[in-house]
C-alpha positions in Angstrom: 39.9 2.8 10.6 41.6 0.3 11.7 41.0 -4.0 10.9 39.4 -4.7 14.6 38.0 -1.4 15.3 35.9 -2.3 11.9 34.7 -6.0 13.7 33.7 -3.9 16.9 32.0 -1.6 15.3 29.8 -4.8 12.9 29.0 -6.4 15.8 28.1 -3.2 18.3 25.3 -2.9 15.7 24.4 -6.5 15.1 23.8 -5.7 19.4 22.2 -2.3 19.0 19.6 -3.7 16.0 18.9 -6.4 18.3 19.7 -8.9 15.5 22.0 -10.2 18.4 20.3 -10.2 21.7 20.9 -10.8 25.4 22.2 -13.9 26.2 23.3 -14.8 22.6 26.4 -17.1 21.9 28.9 -14.7 20.2 30.2 -16.2 16.8 33.9 -18.2 17.5 36.5 -16.5 16.6 37.2 -19.0 14.4 33.7 -18.1 12.8 34.4 -14.7 13.0 37.8 -15.1 11.3 35.9 -17.3 8.3 32.6 -15.2 8.0 34.2 -11.5 8.1 37.6 -12.6 6.4 39.7 -11.1 8.6 43.0 -11.7 11.1 42.6 -14.1 14.5 44.5 -10.8 16.0 41.7 -8.6 15.0 38.9 -10.8 16.4 40.7 -11.5 19.3 41.4 -7.9 19.8 37.9 -6.4 18.8 36.4 -9.1 21.6 38.1 -7.9 24.0 37.6 -4.5 22.9 33.5 -5.4 23.4 34.0 -6.8 26.4 35.6 -4.2 28.0 32.8 -1.9 27.2 30.1 -4.1 28.2 28.7 -5.5 25.0 29.6 -9.0 25.8 31.1 -11.0 28.4 33.1 -14.3 28.5 32.5 -17.8 30.0 36.0 -19.5 30.5 36.1 -22.9 27.9 32.4 -22.1 26.2 33.2 -18.8 24.6 31.8 -15.1 24.6 27.4 -13.9 25.2 26.2 -11.1 25.2 25.4 -9.3 28.2 21.9 -7.4 28.8 23.7 -3.9 28.7 21.7 -2.8 25.7 18.5 -4.6 26.6 18.8 -2.5 30.3 19.1 0.7 28.8 16.3 0.4 25.8 14.4 -1.1 28.6 14.9 2.3 30.5 14.5 4.5 27.7 10.9 2.7 27.3 10.0 3.4 30.9 10.9 7.0 30.5 8.6 7.1 27.6 5.7 4.9 29.3 6.0 7.7 32.1 5.8 10.5 30.1 3.2 9.6 27.9 0.8 8.9 30.7 1.5 12.1 32.1 0.8 13.6 28.4 -2.2 11.4 27.7 -5.9 13.3 28.6 -8.6 11.2 30.2 -11.9 12.5 27.9 -15.2 12.1 29.3 -16.2 12.3 25.7 -14.5 11.6 22.5 -15.7 13.2 19.4 -12.2 12.9 17.0 -12.8 9.2 16.5 -14.0 7.9 13.2 -15.6 4.1 13.5 -18.4 2.0 13.9 -21.3 2.2 16.5 -21.5 -0.5 18.0 -24.9 -0.9 18.3 -25.0 -1.7 14.5 -22.1 -3.8 14.7 -22.7 -6.8 12.3 -19.6 -8.8 14.0 -22.0 -11.8 15.6 -23.5 -12.2 12.1 -20.2 -12.1 10.3 -18.4 -14.5 12.6 -20.9 -17.1 11.6 -20.0 -16.7 7.8 -16.4 -17.3 8.7 -16.7 -20.2 10.6 -18.7 -21.5 7.3 -15.8 -20.3 5.0 -13.6 -22.0 7.0 -15.1 -25.7 6.7 -14.5 -24.9 3.3 -11.3 -27.3 3.3 -10.6 -28.0 0.0 -10.5 -24.3 -1.2 -8.3 -23.4 2.0 -5.9 -25.6 1.0 -5.0 -24.3 -2.6 -3.6 -21.5 -3.3 -5.7 -18.2 -3.5 -6.7 -16.8 -7.1 -4.2 -13.9 -8.3 -7.0 -11.6 -9.2 -9.5 -12.7 -6.3 -12.1 -15.5 -5.9 -14.3 -16.4 -8.8 -17.4 -15.8 -6.8 -16.1 -13.1 -4.7 -15.6 -10.8 -8.0 -19.2 -12.1 -9.4 -20.7 -10.9 -6.3 -19.0 -7.5 -6.5 -20.3 -7.3 -10.1 -23.6 -7.6 -9.0 -23.3 -5.4 -6.1 -22.0 -1.8 -8.1 -24.7 -2.6 -10.7 -27.7 -2.0 -8.1 -25.5 0.4 -6.1 -23.9 2.3 -8.0 -25.1 1.4 -11.6 -22.0 0.2 -12.8 -22.2 -2.3 -15.6 -18.6 -5.1 -15.3 -18.1 -8.4 -15.1 -16.2 -10.6 -12.9 -13.0 -10.2 -15.3 -12.8 -6.4 -14.9 -12.1 -6.8 -10.7 -9.7 -7.4 -8.9 -9.6 -7.7 -5.0 -6.7 -7.1 -2.9 -6.2 -6.3 1.4 -6.6 -2.0 0.7 -5.8 -0.3 -1.8 -2.5 0.1 -1.6 -1.7 -3.3 -3.1 -4.2 -2.3 -5.7 -2.7 1.0 -6.7 0.7 -1.1 -6.9 -0.9 -3.1 -9.9 -2.6 -0.2 -11.1 0.0 1.7 -11.6 2.1 -0.8 -14.0 -1.1 -0.5 -16.5 -0.5 3.3 -16.8 1.3 4.6 -19.8 2.5 8.2 -20.5 3.6 10.6 -18.3 4.3 10.0 -14.3 2.4 12.8 -12.9 -0.8 12.5 -10.3 -2.8 14.8 -8.2 -4.5 13.9 -5.2 -7.1 16.2 -3.4 -5.4 16.5 -0.4 -1.9 16.4 1.5 -4.4 13.9 3.8 -3.6 11.0 0.7 -0.3 10.2 2.5 -0.7 6.4 1.8 -1.2 6.8 -1.9 1.2 9.8 -2.6 3.7 7.1 -1.3 2.9 4.3 -3.6 3.6 7.0 -6.7 6.2 8.4 -5.1 8.3 4.9 -4.6 7.1 4.3 -8.3 9.1 7.7 -9.5 5.7 9.9 -10.4 5.9 13.7 -9.0 3.1 14.3 -6.8 0.7 17.0 -6.5 -2.3 18.5 -5.5 -5.1 19.8 -6.5 -3.8 19.9 -10.6 -6.0 18.9 -13.3 -3.3 18.8 -15.4 -1.3 15.9 -14.4 -1.8 12.6 -16.2 -3.6 10.6 -13.3 -6.1 12.6 -11.1 -7.7 10.7 -7.4 -10.7 12.1 -6.7 -13.1 11.2 -4.0 -16.3 12.2 -5.6 -18.6 11.4 -2.2 -16.2 13.4 0.1 -14.3 16.2 -1.1 -13.8 18.1 2.1 -13.8 16.5 5.8 -17.1 17.8 6.4 -18.5 15.6 3.5 -19.3 18.0 0.6 -20.1 16.1 -2.1 -19.2 16.7 -6.5 -21.8 18.5 -8.2 -22.5 16.7 -11.5 -21.2 20.3 -12.8 -17.9 19.6 -12.3 -18.1 15.5 -12.3 -18.9 16.8 -16.3 -15.9 18.6 -16.6 -13.4 16.3 -15.4 -14.5 13.8 -17.1 -14.6 16.0 -20.3 -11.0 17.4 -19.4 -9.9 13.4 -19.0 -11.3 12.3 -21.9 -9.6 15.9 -23.9 -6.6 15.7 -22.5 -6.3 11.4 -22.3 -5.6 11.4 -18.6 -6.7 8.5 -15.7 -9.1 9.5 -12.9 -8.8 7.1 -10.1 -12.4 7.4 -8.5 -12.5 6.1 -4.8 -15.9 5.4 -3.8 -14.9 6.5 0.2 -18.0 7.2 2.3 -20.4 6.8 -1.0 -22.8 4.6 1.4 -23.2 7.0 3.5 -24.2 9.8 1.2 -27.3 11.5 2.8 -28.1 13.6 0.5 -31.5 12.9 -1.7 -29.6 14.1 -5.2 -28.2 11.0 -7.2 -24.7 10.7 -6.9 -23.8 8.7 -9.9 -20.6 7.3 -9.9 -18.1 8.7 -12.8 -17.3 4.9 -14.0 -21.3 4.7 -14.8 -20.9 7.8 -16.3 -17.9 7.1 -18.4 -18.9 3.2 -19.5 -15.4 3.0 -17.4 -13.1 4.6 -20.3 -10.1 6.9 -18.5 -11.8 5.8 -15.1 -10.3 3.2 -12.5 -12.9 2.5 -10.2 -11.6 1.6 -6.4 -13.9 0.4 -3.6 -14.0 -0.9 0.2 -15.6 -3.1 2.4 -13.9 -1.7 5.7 -16.0 0.9 6.5 -19.3 -0.6 5.6 -18.7 -4.1 7.1 -15.8 -4.3 9.9 -12.9 -2.4 9.9 -10.4 -5.4 10.2 -11.9 -7.0 7.3 -9.2 -5.2 5.0 -11.3 -6.0 1.8 -10.6 -3.7 -0.9 -11.7 -4.0 -5.2 -10.1 -2.2 -8.1 -12.5 -2.1 -11.2 -10.0 -1.7 -13.8 -10.5 1.2 -16.8 -11.9 -0.2 -20.0 -9.5 -1.5 -22.8 -6.6 -2.8 -20.2 -8.0 -6.3 -19.0 -6.0 -7.5 -21.8 -2.8 -6.1 -20.5 -3.8 -7.3 -17.3 -4.1 -10.4 -18.0 -0.3 -10.7 -19.2 1.3 -9.5 -15.9 -1.3 -10.5 -13.1 0.5 -14.0 -12.2 3.3 -11.1 -11.2 1.1 -10.0 -8.8 0.0 -12.6 -5.2 -3.4 -11.8 -3.4 -2.9 -10.1 -0.3 -6.7 -10.8 0.9 -7.6 -13.5 3.3 -8.9 -16.3 1.3 -11.2 -17.2 3.6 -12.8 -13.4 4.3 -13.3 -13.5 0.4 -15.3 -16.8 0.8 -17.5 -15.5 3.4 -17.9 -11.6 2.0 -19.3 -13.7 -1.1 -21.9 -15.4 1.4 -22.6 -12.6 3.3 -23.1 -10.4 0.0 -25.1 -13.3 -2.1 -27.4 -13.7 1.1 -28.6 -9.5 1.0 -26.9 -9.3 4.1 -24.4 -6.2 3.2 -27.7 -3.7 1.8 -29.5 -4.7 5.0 -26.4 -3.7 7.2 -25.9 -0.9 5.4 -29.6 0.7 5.6 -29.4 -0.1 9.4 -26.0 2.3 9.7 -27.7 4.9 7.5 -30.9 5.6 9.9 -28.6 5.5 12.6 -26.1 7.4 11.2 -28.3 9.8 9.9 -30.2 10.6 13.1 -27.1 11.0 14.8 -25.9 13.3 12.3 -28.9 15.5 12.5 -28.8 15.6 16.3 -25.5 16.5 16.2 -25.7 19.4 13.8 -28.8 20.5 15.4 -26.4 20.5 19.4 -24.2 22.7 17.6 -26.2 25.3 15.8 -28.3 25.5 19.2 -24.7 25.6 21.1 -23.1 27.7 19.2 -24.9 29.3 16.0 -24.4 32.5 17.1 -20.6 32.5 17.1 -19.3 29.9 15.0 -19.5 29.0 11.6 -21.1 25.6 10.5 -20.2 23.0 8.1 -22.0 19.8 7.2 -22.3 18.4 4.1 -23.9 15.5 2.2 -21.8 12.4 3.5 -19.5 11.5 6.1 -19.9 11.5 10.0 -18.0 14.7 10.6 -19.1 18.5 10.9 -17.0 21.3 10.4 -16.6 24.0 13.7 -15.3 27.3 13.0 -15.5 29.5 16.5 -13.6 32.7 17.0 -12.7 33.8 21.0 -9.9 34.3 23.2 -7.3 31.5 23.2 -9.5 29.1 21.2 -7.5 26.4 20.3 -5.4 26.2 24.4 -9.4 25.7 25.5 -10.1 23.0 23.1 -6.8 21.0 24.4 -7.8 21.3 27.9 -11.0 20.5 26.8 -13.0 17.6 28.5 -14.4 16.8 25.3 -11.9 15.8 22.2 -12.1 17.1 19.2 -10.1 17.1 16.0 -8.7 20.5 15.7 -7.6 21.2 11.6 -6.5 24.7 11.8 -5.9 27.6 14.0 -4.8 30.9 15.0 -4.4 33.4 17.9 -8.4 33.3 18.3 -10.0 31.3 16.1 -9.8 27.6 15.5 -11.7 25.0 13.0 -12.0 21.6 14.1 -14.4 18.7 13.4 -16.6 16.4 15.6 -17.3 13.1 14.3 -21.3 11.4 15.3 -19.8 7.6 14.4 -18.8 6.2 17.7 -20.7 8.6 20.5 -23.7 6.7 21.9 -27.0 8.8 20.3 -28.2 9.6 23.8 -24.4 11.4 24.8 -24.1 13.8 21.7 -26.2 16.5 23.6 -24.2 15.8 26.7 -21.0 16.2 24.8 -21.9 19.7 22.8 -23.4 21.0 26.1 -20.0 20.2 28.0 -17.5 21.2 24.6 -19.6 24.6 24.9 -19.0 25.1 28.8 -15.8 24.5 28.9 -15.1 27.0 26.2 -16.8 30.0 28.1 
């Protein structure tokens, strides 16, 4: 490739990547000559070719400017994409696929008050956050997990972060030994990506891996809970083989069984166990505060590296959450949510049994807001896709379909109506 062609390609890429936007002035001939370390003739020839192809235009005695050719092409592509999306987007009467918080039990108004209070703490907000997380929040979390999960730990064992990914990145640096990890399913793509990027071999449902990631309170999509027998087997296996278990406590606040669901961390005192918890599901999805309880015996190692990991969670949100926990609002909020969701789960399960019992297998575990339904019938998957009731299709064959329905966001008064409409659409 000739030199002027290399210069041409360089600037075309800058324009197409929007590093140079429509209306931006191009570097002068002299600037390009100096920056790219090529001759003036090569620059001039490249600019003339760019102008001939419509990428730039010349203003006499001023210089070259980027044209709007690429921008117009991108706008056209965007409009086509929007048009296609509008054509393909289906309007649903009821949405049983969405997962979120029921507005009737939202604590947004109360949370707003605590955030306003936190934002008045000027002295703390004018300082950088603690790398490990604000100490008062870590103390409140230590008290919270002791009361709710029977976990005995100190504030020094807890690390705060915005979501699990930053915490997993930190944890990886504390894990010695073989770089293999097992996840329950391929749905854990965000966690798997973190470990892959760290050089780990990622497996699924393989207990021989050095690191085993589990969600004991939510083993299947419809909320089955890990049995006590399986918990003891997993703990014994990890101890004998010196494996590390990462216990993701997802959905534990919404285990509706009367049976106790002890934490693996509590059962072992933290030996060979790292514990992950989050407040996004029980507080507000927008509050991205998660926490890691370090395995026993690694605190000294963590103290040696914690200065290398900046805090990712908002200091204002940490201050607000510490006060929210201290005043007992989270426990009251969870109780209110549990009462509503338990009622909605029962109503949805009974409605599904009434509508599909003869033709379906219905799966409802002890936790979470989703119920599994397996049906048989002609062209069932196509009928589900065309239905006015949106569901989450997990698997489908020529005459069968397994789908999930969620009661989390739908109004309680609409549950029976939605199930009846779904049933009618599948006739």
